[in-house]
Each structure stands twice: as C-alpha cells, then as structure tokens.
mmCIF file of the N, C-alpha and C atoms, coordinates in Angstrom:
data_MODEL
# 
_entry.id   MODEL 
# 
loop_
_atom_site.group_PDB 
_atom_site.id 
_atom_site.type_symbol 
_atom_site.label_atom_id 
_atom_site.label_alt_id 
_atom_site.label_comp_id 
_atom_site.label_asym_id 
_atom_site.label_entity_id 
_atom_site.label_seq_id 
_atom_site.pdbx_PDB_ins_code 
_atom_site.Cartn_x 
_atom_site.Cartn_y 
_atom_site.Cartn_z 
_atom_site.occupancy 
_atom_site.B_iso_or_equiv 
_atom_site.pdbx_formal_charge 
_atom_site.auth_seq_id 
_atom_site.auth_comp_id 
_atom_site.auth_asym_id 
_atom_site.auth_atom_id 
_atom_site.pdbx_PDB_model_num 
ATOM 1   N N  . UNK A 1 1  ? 93.157  97.047  77.317  1.00 0.00 ? 1  UNK A N  1 
ATOM 2   C CA . UNK A 1 1  ? 94.128  98.100  77.071  1.00 0.00 ? 1  UNK A CA 1 
ATOM 3   C C  . UNK A 1 1  ? 94.997  98.289  78.307  1.00 0.00 ? 1  UNK A C  1 
ATOM 4   N N  . UNK A 1 2  ? 96.282  98.277  78.121  1.00 0.00 ? 2  UNK A N  1 
ATOM 5   C CA . UNK A 1 2  ? 97.197  98.464  79.235  1.00 0.00 ? 2  UNK A CA 1 
ATOM 6   C C  . UNK A 1 2  ? 97.485  99.941  79.440  1.00 0.00 ? 2  UNK A C  1 
ATOM 7   N N  . UNK A 1 3  ? 97.736  100.291 80.659  1.00 0.00 ? 3  UNK A N  1 
ATOM 8   C CA . UNK A 1 3  ? 98.071  101.661 80.980  1.00 0.00 ? 3  UNK A CA 1 
ATOM 9   C C  . UNK A 1 3  ? 99.544  101.916 80.655  1.00 0.00 ? 3  UNK A C  1 
ATOM 10  N N  . UNK A 1 4  ? 99.853  103.117 80.225  1.00 0.00 ? 4  UNK A N  1 
ATOM 11  C CA . UNK A 1 4  ? 101.229 103.459 79.914  1.00 0.00 ? 4  UNK A CA 1 
ATOM 12  C C  . UNK A 1 4  ? 101.955 104.011 81.119  1.00 0.00 ? 4  UNK A C  1 
ATOM 13  N N  . UNK A 1 5  ? 101.227 104.457 82.120  1.00 0.00 ? 5  UNK A N  1 
ATOM 14  C CA . UNK A 1 5  ? 101.877 105.034 83.295  1.00 0.00 ? 5  UNK A CA 1 
ATOM 15  C C  . UNK A 1 5  ? 102.479 103.921 84.140  1.00 0.00 ? 5  UNK A C  1 
ATOM 16  N N  . UNK A 1 6  ? 103.637 104.200 84.690  1.00 0.00 ? 6  UNK A N  1 
ATOM 17  C CA . UNK A 1 6  ? 104.353 103.223 85.501  1.00 0.00 ? 6  UNK A CA 1 
ATOM 18  C C  . UNK A 1 6  ? 104.808 103.897 86.791  1.00 0.00 ? 6  UNK A C  1 
ATOM 19  N N  . UNK A 1 7  ? 105.087 103.082 87.822  1.00 0.00 ? 7  UNK A N  1 
ATOM 20  C CA . UNK A 1 7  ? 105.471 103.616 89.127  1.00 0.00 ? 7  UNK A CA 1 
ATOM 21  C C  . UNK A 1 7  ? 106.768 102.981 89.595  1.00 0.00 ? 7  UNK A C  1 
ATOM 22  N N  . UNK A 1 8  ? 107.617 103.778 90.184  1.00 0.00 ? 8  UNK A N  1 
ATOM 23  C CA . UNK A 1 8  ? 108.885 103.285 90.724  1.00 0.00 ? 8  UNK A CA 1 
ATOM 24  C C  . UNK A 1 8  ? 108.636 102.735 92.123  1.00 0.00 ? 8  UNK A C  1 
ATOM 25  N N  . UNK A 1 9  ? 109.006 101.472 92.403  1.00 0.00 ? 9  UNK A N  1 
ATOM 26  C CA . UNK A 1 9  ? 108.797 100.929 93.747  1.00 0.00 ? 9  UNK A CA 1 
ATOM 27  C C  . UNK A 1 9  ? 109.773 101.484 94.788  1.00 0.00 ? 9  UNK A C  1 
ATOM 28  N N  . UNK A 1 10 ? 110.898 102.029 94.359  1.00 0.00 ? 10 UNK A N  1 
ATOM 29  C CA . UNK A 1 10 ? 111.894 102.558 95.297  1.00 0.00 ? 10 UNK A CA 1 
ATOM 30  C C  . UNK A 1 10 ? 111.522 103.948 95.823  1.00 0.00 ? 10 UNK A C  1 
ATOM 31  N N  . UNK A 1 11 ? 111.284 104.890 94.903  1.00 0.00 ? 11 UNK A N  1 
ATOM 32  C CA . UNK A 1 11 ? 111.047 106.273 95.327  1.00 0.00 ? 11 UNK A CA 1 
ATOM 33  C C  . UNK A 1 11 ? 109.582 106.689 95.237  1.00 0.00 ? 11 UNK A C  1 
ATOM 34  N N  . UNK A 1 12 ? 108.734 105.896 94.553  1.00 0.00 ? 12 UNK A N  1 
ATOM 35  C CA . UNK A 1 12 ? 107.308 106.183 94.490  1.00 0.00 ? 12 UNK A CA 1 
ATOM 36  C C  . UNK A 1 12 ? 106.887 107.169 93.418  1.00 0.00 ? 12 UNK A C  1 
ATOM 37  N N  . UNK A 1 13 ? 107.809 107.585 92.558  1.00 0.00 ? 13 UNK A N  1 
ATOM 38  C CA . UNK A 1 13 ? 107.465 108.525 91.489  1.00 0.00 ? 13 UNK A CA 1 
ATOM 39  C C  . UNK A 1 13 ? 106.811 107.792 90.333  1.00 0.00 ? 13 UNK A C  1 
ATOM 40  N N  . UNK A 1 14 ? 105.939 108.501 89.622  1.00 0.00 ? 14 UNK A N  1 
ATOM 41  C CA . UNK A 1 14 ? 105.278 107.962 88.438  1.00 0.00 ? 14 UNK A CA 1 
ATOM 42  C C  . UNK A 1 14 ? 106.031 108.418 87.196  1.00 0.00 ? 14 UNK A C  1 
ATOM 43  N N  . UNK A 1 15 ? 106.031 107.553 86.167  1.00 0.00 ? 15 UNK A N  1 
ATOM 44  C CA . UNK A 1 15 ? 106.770 107.848 84.959  1.00 0.00 ? 15 UNK A CA 1 
ATOM 45  C C  . UNK A 1 15 ? 106.133 107.110 83.788  1.00 0.00 ? 15 UNK A C  1 
ATOM 46  N N  . UNK A 1 16 ? 106.525 107.463 82.580  1.00 0.00 ? 16 UNK A N  1 
ATOM 47  C CA . UNK A 1 16 ? 106.090 106.744 81.392  1.00 0.00 ? 16 UNK A CA 1 
ATOM 48  C C  . UNK A 1 16 ? 107.183 105.828 80.859  1.00 0.00 ? 16 UNK A C  1 
ATOM 49  N N  . UNK A 1 17 ? 108.364 105.872 81.444  1.00 0.00 ? 17 UNK A N  1 
ATOM 50  C CA . UNK A 1 17 ? 109.477 105.073 80.952  1.00 0.00 ? 17 UNK A CA 1 
ATOM 51  C C  . UNK A 1 17 ? 109.640 103.784 81.758  1.00 0.00 ? 17 UNK A C  1 
ATOM 52  N N  . UNK A 1 18 ? 110.424 102.868 81.226  1.00 0.00 ? 18 UNK A N  1 
ATOM 53  C CA . UNK A 1 18 ? 110.679 101.580 81.865  1.00 0.00 ? 18 UNK A CA 1 
ATOM 54  C C  . UNK A 1 18 ? 111.635 101.703 83.056  1.00 0.00 ? 18 UNK A C  1 
ATOM 55  N N  . UNK A 1 19 ? 112.416 102.776 83.088  1.00 0.00 ? 19 UNK A N  1 
ATOM 56  C CA . UNK A 1 19 ? 113.406 102.998 84.148  1.00 0.00 ? 19 UNK A CA 1 
ATOM 57  C C  . UNK A 1 19 ? 113.131 104.349 84.794  1.00 0.00 ? 19 UNK A C  1 
ATOM 58  N N  . UNK A 1 20 ? 113.208 104.408 86.111  1.00 0.00 ? 20 UNK A N  1 
ATOM 59  C CA . UNK A 1 20 ? 112.969 105.652 86.842  1.00 0.00 ? 20 UNK A CA 1 
ATOM 60  C C  . UNK A 1 20 ? 114.081 106.654 86.528  1.00 0.00 ? 20 UNK A C  1 
ATOM 61  N N  . UNK A 1 21 ? 113.715 107.898 86.270  1.00 0.00 ? 21 UNK A N  1 
ATOM 62  C CA . UNK A 1 21 ? 114.690 108.926 85.967  1.00 0.00 ? 21 UNK A CA 1 
ATOM 63  C C  . UNK A 1 21 ? 115.416 109.442 87.190  1.00 0.00 ? 21 UNK A C  1 
ATOM 64  N N  . UNK A 1 22 ? 114.857 109.242 88.365  1.00 0.00 ? 22 UNK A N  1 
ATOM 65  C CA . UNK A 1 22 ? 115.469 109.755 89.587  1.00 0.00 ? 22 UNK A CA 1 
ATOM 66  C C  . UNK A 1 22 ? 116.449 108.751 90.204  1.00 0.00 ? 22 UNK A C  1 
ATOM 67  N N  . UNK A 1 23 ? 116.024 107.497 90.356  1.00 0.00 ? 23 UNK A N  1 
ATOM 68  C CA . UNK A 1 23 ? 116.879 106.522 91.050  1.00 0.00 ? 23 UNK A CA 1 
ATOM 69  C C  . UNK A 1 23 ? 117.333 105.380 90.144  1.00 0.00 ? 23 UNK A C  1 
ATOM 70  N N  . UNK A 1 24 ? 116.982 105.388 88.887  1.00 0.00 ? 24 UNK A N  1 
ATOM 71  C CA . UNK A 1 24 ? 117.385 104.411 87.858  1.00 0.00 ? 24 UNK A CA 1 
ATOM 72  C C  . UNK A 1 24 ? 117.012 102.969 88.191  1.00 0.00 ? 24 UNK A C  1 
ATOM 73  N N  . UNK A 1 25 ? 115.954 102.771 88.961  1.00 0.00 ? 25 UNK A N  1 
ATOM 74  C CA . UNK A 1 25 ? 115.461 101.411 89.203  1.00 0.00 ? 25 UNK A CA 1 
ATOM 75  C C  . UNK A 1 25 ? 114.333 101.123 88.214  1.00 0.00 ? 25 UNK A C  1 
ATOM 76  N N  . UNK A 1 26 ? 114.063 99.847  87.915  1.00 0.00 ? 26 UNK A N  1 
ATOM 77  C CA . UNK A 1 26 ? 112.986 99.531  86.964  1.00 0.00 ? 26 UNK A CA 1 
ATOM 78  C C  . UNK A 1 26 ? 111.614 99.892  87.541  1.00 0.00 ? 26 UNK A C  1 
ATOM 79  N N  . UNK A 1 27 ? 110.728 100.377 86.686  1.00 0.00 ? 27 UNK A N  1 
ATOM 80  C CA . UNK A 1 27 ? 109.382 100.749 87.106  1.00 0.00 ? 27 UNK A CA 1 
ATOM 81  C C  . UNK A 1 27 ? 108.414 99.600  86.843  1.00 0.00 ? 27 UNK A C  1 
ATOM 82  N N  . UNK A 1 28 ? 107.279 99.613  87.539  1.00 0.00 ? 28 UNK A N  1 
ATOM 83  C CA . UNK A 1 28 ? 106.259 98.578  87.404  1.00 0.00 ? 28 UNK A CA 1 
ATOM 84  C C  . UNK A 1 28 ? 104.910 99.232  87.132  1.00 0.00 ? 28 UNK A C  1 
ATOM 85  N N  . UNK A 1 29 ? 103.991 98.447  86.608  1.00 0.00 ? 29 UNK A N  1 
ATOM 86  C CA . UNK A 1 29 ? 102.642 98.934  86.360  1.00 0.00 ? 29 UNK A CA 1 
ATOM 87  C C  . UNK A 1 29 ? 101.889 98.969  87.696  1.00 0.00 ? 29 UNK A C  1 
ATOM 88  N N  . UNK A 1 30 ? 101.310 100.122 88.087  1.00 0.00 ? 30 UNK A N  1 
ATOM 89  C CA . UNK A 1 30 ? 100.658 100.220 89.389  1.00 0.00 ? 30 UNK A CA 1 
ATOM 90  C C  . UNK A 1 30 ? 99.240  99.664  89.419  1.00 0.00 ? 30 UNK A C  1 
ATOM 91  N N  . UNK A 1 31 ? 98.691  99.311  88.267  1.00 0.00 ? 31 UNK A N  1 
ATOM 92  C CA . UNK A 1 31 ? 97.305  98.864  88.186  1.00 0.00 ? 31 UNK A CA 1 
ATOM 93  C C  . UNK A 1 31 ? 97.245  97.347  88.326  1.00 0.00 ? 31 UNK A C  1 
ATOM 94  N N  . UNK A 1 32 ? 96.444  96.809  89.243  1.00 0.00 ? 32 UNK A N  1 
ATOM 95  C CA . UNK A 1 32 ? 96.353  95.354  89.383  1.00 0.00 ? 32 UNK A CA 1 
ATOM 96  C C  . UNK A 1 32 ? 95.673  94.719  88.174  1.00 0.00 ? 32 UNK A C  1 
ATOM 97  N N  . UNK A 1 33 ? 95.939  93.441  87.913  1.00 0.00 ? 33 UNK A N  1 
ATOM 98  C CA . UNK A 1 33 ? 95.272  92.788  86.784  1.00 0.00 ? 33 UNK A CA 1 
ATOM 99  C C  . UNK A 1 33 ? 93.773  92.659  87.033  1.00 0.00 ? 33 UNK A C  1 
ATOM 100 N N  . UNK A 1 34 ? 93.002  92.553  85.970  1.00 0.00 ? 34 UNK A N  1 
ATOM 101 C CA . UNK A 1 34 ? 91.557  92.404  86.094  1.00 0.00 ? 34 UNK A CA 1 
ATOM 102 C C  . UNK A 1 34 ? 91.204  91.059  86.698  1.00 0.00 ? 34 UNK A C  1 
ATOM 103 N N  . UNK A 1 35 ? 90.104  91.046  87.442  1.00 0.00 ? 35 UNK A N  1 
ATOM 104 C CA . UNK A 1 35 ? 89.627  89.804  88.040  1.00 0.00 ? 35 UNK A CA 1 
ATOM 105 C C  . UNK A 1 35 ? 88.785  89.047  87.026  1.00 0.00 ? 35 UNK A C  1 
ATOM 106 N N  . UNK A 1 36 ? 88.973  87.753  86.974  1.00 0.00 ? 36 UNK A N  1 
ATOM 107 C CA . UNK A 1 36 ? 88.164  86.908  86.111  1.00 0.00 ? 36 UNK A CA 1 
ATOM 108 C C  . UNK A 1 36 ? 87.817  85.630  86.862  1.00 0.00 ? 36 UNK A C  1 
ATOM 109 N N  . UNK A 1 37 ? 86.559  85.204  86.858  1.00 0.00 ? 37 UNK A N  1 
ATOM 110 C CA . UNK A 1 37 ? 86.204  83.950  87.523  1.00 0.00 ? 37 UNK A CA 1 
ATOM 111 C C  . UNK A 1 37 ? 86.849  82.738  86.850  1.00 0.00 ? 37 UNK A C  1 
ATOM 112 N N  . UNK A 1 38 ? 87.188  82.859  85.580  1.00 0.00 ? 38 UNK A N  1 
ATOM 113 C CA . UNK A 1 38 ? 87.843  81.770  84.869  1.00 0.00 ? 38 UNK A CA 1 
ATOM 114 C C  . UNK A 1 38 ? 89.361  81.953  84.875  1.00 0.00 ? 38 UNK A C  1 
ATOM 115 N N  . UNK A 1 39 ? 89.916  82.405  85.987  1.00 0.00 ? 39 UNK A N  1 
ATOM 116 C CA . UNK A 1 39 ? 91.347  82.662  86.100  1.00 0.00 ? 39 UNK A CA 1 
ATOM 117 C C  . UNK A 1 39 ? 92.118  81.348  86.069  1.00 0.00 ? 39 UNK A C  1 
ATOM 118 N N  . UNK A 1 40 ? 92.902  81.153  85.022  1.00 0.00 ? 40 UNK A N  1 
ATOM 119 C CA . UNK A 1 40 ? 93.631  79.894  84.856  1.00 0.00 ? 40 UNK A CA 1 
ATOM 120 C C  . UNK A 1 40 ? 94.823  79.788  85.795  1.00 0.00 ? 40 UNK A C  1 
ATOM 121 N N  . UNK A 1 41 ? 95.388  80.916  86.201  1.00 0.00 ? 41 UNK A N  1 
ATOM 122 C CA . UNK A 1 41 ? 96.610  80.902  86.993  1.00 0.00 ? 41 UNK A CA 1 
ATOM 123 C C  . UNK A 1 41 ? 96.389  81.318  88.442  1.00 0.00 ? 41 UNK A C  1 
ATOM 124 N N  . UNK A 1 42 ? 95.148  81.470  88.871  1.00 0.00 ? 42 UNK A N  1 
ATOM 125 C CA . UNK A 1 42 ? 94.857  81.885  90.238  1.00 0.00 ? 42 UNK A CA 1 
ATOM 126 C C  . UNK A 1 42 ? 95.360  80.911  91.281  1.00 0.00 ? 42 UNK A C  1 
ATOM 127 N N  . UNK A 1 43 ? 95.258  79.625  90.991  1.00 0.00 ? 43 UNK A N  1 
ATOM 128 C CA . UNK A 1 43 ? 95.726  78.601  91.923  1.00 0.00 ? 43 UNK A CA 1 
ATOM 129 C C  . UNK A 1 43 ? 97.222  78.753  92.186  1.00 0.00 ? 43 UNK A C  1 
ATOM 130 N N  . UNK A 1 44 ? 97.991  78.976  91.141  1.00 0.00 ? 44 UNK A N  1 
ATOM 131 C CA . UNK A 1 44 ? 99.438  79.109  91.279  1.00 0.00 ? 44 UNK A CA 1 
ATOM 132 C C  . UNK A 1 44 ? 99.820  80.405  91.990  1.00 0.00 ? 44 UNK A C  1 
ATOM 133 N N  . UNK A 1 45 ? 99.082  81.483  91.729  1.00 0.00 ? 45 UNK A N  1 
ATOM 134 C CA . UNK A 1 45 ? 99.356  82.749  92.388  1.00 0.00 ? 45 UNK A CA 1 
ATOM 135 C C  . UNK A 1 45 ? 99.098  82.642  93.888  1.00 0.00 ? 45 UNK A C  1 
ATOM 136 N N  . UNK A 1 46 ? 98.005  81.966  94.267  1.00 0.00 ? 46 UNK A N  1 
ATOM 137 C CA . UNK A 1 46 ? 97.706  81.790  95.692  1.00 0.00 ? 46 UNK A CA 1 
ATOM 138 C C  . UNK A 1 46 ? 98.746  80.899  96.372  1.00 0.00 ? 46 UNK A C  1 
ATOM 139 N N  . UNK A 1 47 ? 99.227  79.854  95.691  1.00 0.00 ? 47 UNK A N  1 
ATOM 140 C CA . UNK A 1 47 ? 100.277 79.004  96.251  1.00 0.00 ? 47 UNK A CA 1 
ATOM 141 C C  . UNK A 1 47 ? 101.561 79.792  96.483  1.00 0.00 ? 47 UNK A C  1 
ATOM 142 N N  . UNK A 1 48 ? 101.894 80.661  95.542  1.00 0.00 ? 48 UNK A N  1 
ATOM 143 C CA . UNK A 1 48 ? 103.092 81.474  95.673  1.00 0.00 ? 48 UNK A CA 1 
ATOM 144 C C  . UNK A 1 48 ? 102.971 82.433  96.851  1.00 0.00 ? 48 UNK A C  1 
ATOM 145 N N  . UNK A 1 49 ? 101.792 83.036  97.030  1.00 0.00 ? 49 UNK A N  1 
ATOM 146 C CA . UNK A 1 49 ? 101.590 83.929  98.167  1.00 0.00 ? 49 UNK A CA 1 
ATOM 147 C C  . UNK A 1 49 ? 101.722 83.177  99.485  1.00 0.00 ? 49 UNK A C  1 
ATOM 148 N N  . UNK A 1 50 ? 101.191 81.956  99.554  1.00 0.00 ? 50 UNK A N  1 
ATOM 149 C CA . UNK A 1 50 ? 101.327 81.172  100.782 1.00 0.00 ? 50 UNK A CA 1 
ATOM 150 C C  . UNK A 1 50 ? 102.775 80.820  101.063 1.00 0.00 ? 50 UNK A C  1 
ATOM 151 N N  . UNK A 1 51 ? 103.534 80.491  100.015 1.00 0.00 ? 51 UNK A N  1 
ATOM 152 C CA . UNK A 1 51 ? 104.947 80.156  100.209 1.00 0.00 ? 51 UNK A CA 1 
ATOM 153 C C  . UNK A 1 51 ? 105.738 81.369  100.668 1.00 0.00 ? 51 UNK A C  1 
ATOM 154 N N  . UNK A 1 52 ? 105.410 82.522  100.114 1.00 0.00 ? 52 UNK A N  1 
ATOM 155 C CA . UNK A 1 52 ? 106.164 83.726  100.441 1.00 0.00 ? 52 UNK A CA 1 
ATOM 156 C C  . UNK A 1 52 ? 105.771 84.314  101.788 1.00 0.00 ? 52 UNK A C  1 
ATOM 157 N N  . UNK A 1 53 ? 104.469 84.359  102.086 1.00 0.00 ? 53 UNK A N  1 
ATOM 158 C CA . UNK A 1 53 ? 103.988 85.008  103.298 1.00 0.00 ? 53 UNK A CA 1 
ATOM 159 C C  . UNK A 1 53 ? 103.466 84.049  104.356 1.00 0.00 ? 53 UNK A C  1 
ATOM 160 N N  . UNK A 1 54 ? 103.343 82.773  104.040 1.00 0.00 ? 54 UNK A N  1 
ATOM 161 C CA . UNK A 1 54 ? 102.834 81.806  105.003 1.00 0.00 ? 54 UNK A CA 1 
ATOM 162 C C  . UNK A 1 54 ? 101.343 81.964  105.224 1.00 0.00 ? 54 UNK A C  1 
ATOM 163 N N  . UNK A 1 55 ? 100.857 81.448  106.321 1.00 0.00 ? 55 UNK A N  1 
ATOM 164 C CA . UNK A 1 55 ? 99.432  81.513  106.624 1.00 0.00 ? 55 UNK A CA 1 
ATOM 165 C C  . UNK A 1 55 ? 99.042  82.830  107.284 1.00 0.00 ? 55 UNK A C  1 
ATOM 166 N N  . UNK A 1 56 ? 100.005 83.724  107.532 1.00 0.00 ? 56 UNK A N  1 
ATOM 167 C CA . UNK A 1 56 ? 99.706  84.999  108.194 1.00 0.00 ? 56 UNK A CA 1 
ATOM 168 C C  . UNK A 1 56 ? 98.900  85.941  107.327 1.00 0.00 ? 56 UNK A C  1 
ATOM 169 N N  . UNK A 1 57 ? 98.927  85.739  106.050 1.00 0.00 ? 57 UNK A N  1 
ATOM 170 C CA . UNK A 1 57 ? 98.192  86.613  105.159 1.00 0.00 ? 57 UNK A CA 1 
ATOM 171 C C  . UNK A 1 57 ? 99.121  87.296  104.176 1.00 0.00 ? 57 UNK A C  1 
ATOM 172 N N  . UNK A 1 58 ? 98.586  88.288  103.537 1.00 0.00 ? 58 UNK A N  1 
ATOM 173 C CA . UNK A 1 58 ? 99.299  88.926  102.438 1.00 0.00 ? 58 UNK A CA 1 
ATOM 174 C C  . UNK A 1 58 ? 100.217 90.054  102.883 1.00 0.00 ? 58 UNK A C  1 
ATOM 175 N N  . UNK A 1 59 ? 100.101 90.514  104.112 1.00 0.00 ? 59 UNK A N  1 
ATOM 176 C CA . UNK A 1 59 ? 100.788 91.745  104.487 1.00 0.00 ? 59 UNK A CA 1 
ATOM 177 C C  . UNK A 1 59 ? 101.957 91.557  105.449 1.00 0.00 ? 59 UNK A C  1 
ATOM 178 N N  . UNK A 1 60 ? 102.093 90.376  106.029 1.00 0.00 ? 60 UNK A N  1 
ATOM 179 C CA . UNK A 1 60 ? 103.192 90.163  106.964 1.00 0.00 ? 60 UNK A CA 1 
ATOM 180 C C  . UNK A 1 60 ? 104.055 89.003  106.495 1.00 0.00 ? 60 UNK A C  1 
ATOM 181 N N  . UNK A 1 61 ? 105.346 89.252  106.328 1.00 0.00 ? 61 UNK A N  1 
ATOM 182 C CA . UNK A 1 61 ? 106.253 88.174  105.931 1.00 0.00 ? 61 UNK A CA 1 
ATOM 183 C C  . UNK A 1 61 ? 106.519 87.274  107.114 1.00 0.00 ? 61 UNK A C  1 
ATOM 184 N N  . UNK A 1 62 ? 106.746 86.008  106.821 1.00 0.00 ? 62 UNK A N  1 
ATOM 185 C CA . UNK A 1 62 ? 107.032 85.019  107.862 1.00 0.00 ? 62 UNK A CA 1 
ATOM 186 C C  . UNK A 1 62 ? 108.476 85.111  108.272 1.00 0.00 ? 62 UNK A C  1 
# 
C-alpha cells in the first residue's frame, strides 16, 4: 500500500496533492521503498549513485 502523503522538496511542506500549494513545485513521496533481498534493480541504483556521487559516498557530491 502506498502512502498518500507527499512532501515538497523545495519548502518542506507536506501535502496530499501532486503539486505544492505554496511554491507550486512537484511533490515527492517521503517514504523510502521497501528493502528486498531479491531486489532486481539494486545493481543499477548503486551504479547510478556511484556515477552521481562518486566514491565519496551518498552525502557529498563530487
């Protein structure tokens, strides 16, 4: 079951709509996806993180 609550990445407000009412930017789901040991796309997600952030980790851009 997916959550209906959404969060605006610009202003940080929570909403139920697809667009923020305060700053009109698109909202995203704040809940991370569930972990599964049989994750079919985990390899690709990790490759994308390495390309975007390098070997420094997940929190510092290269």
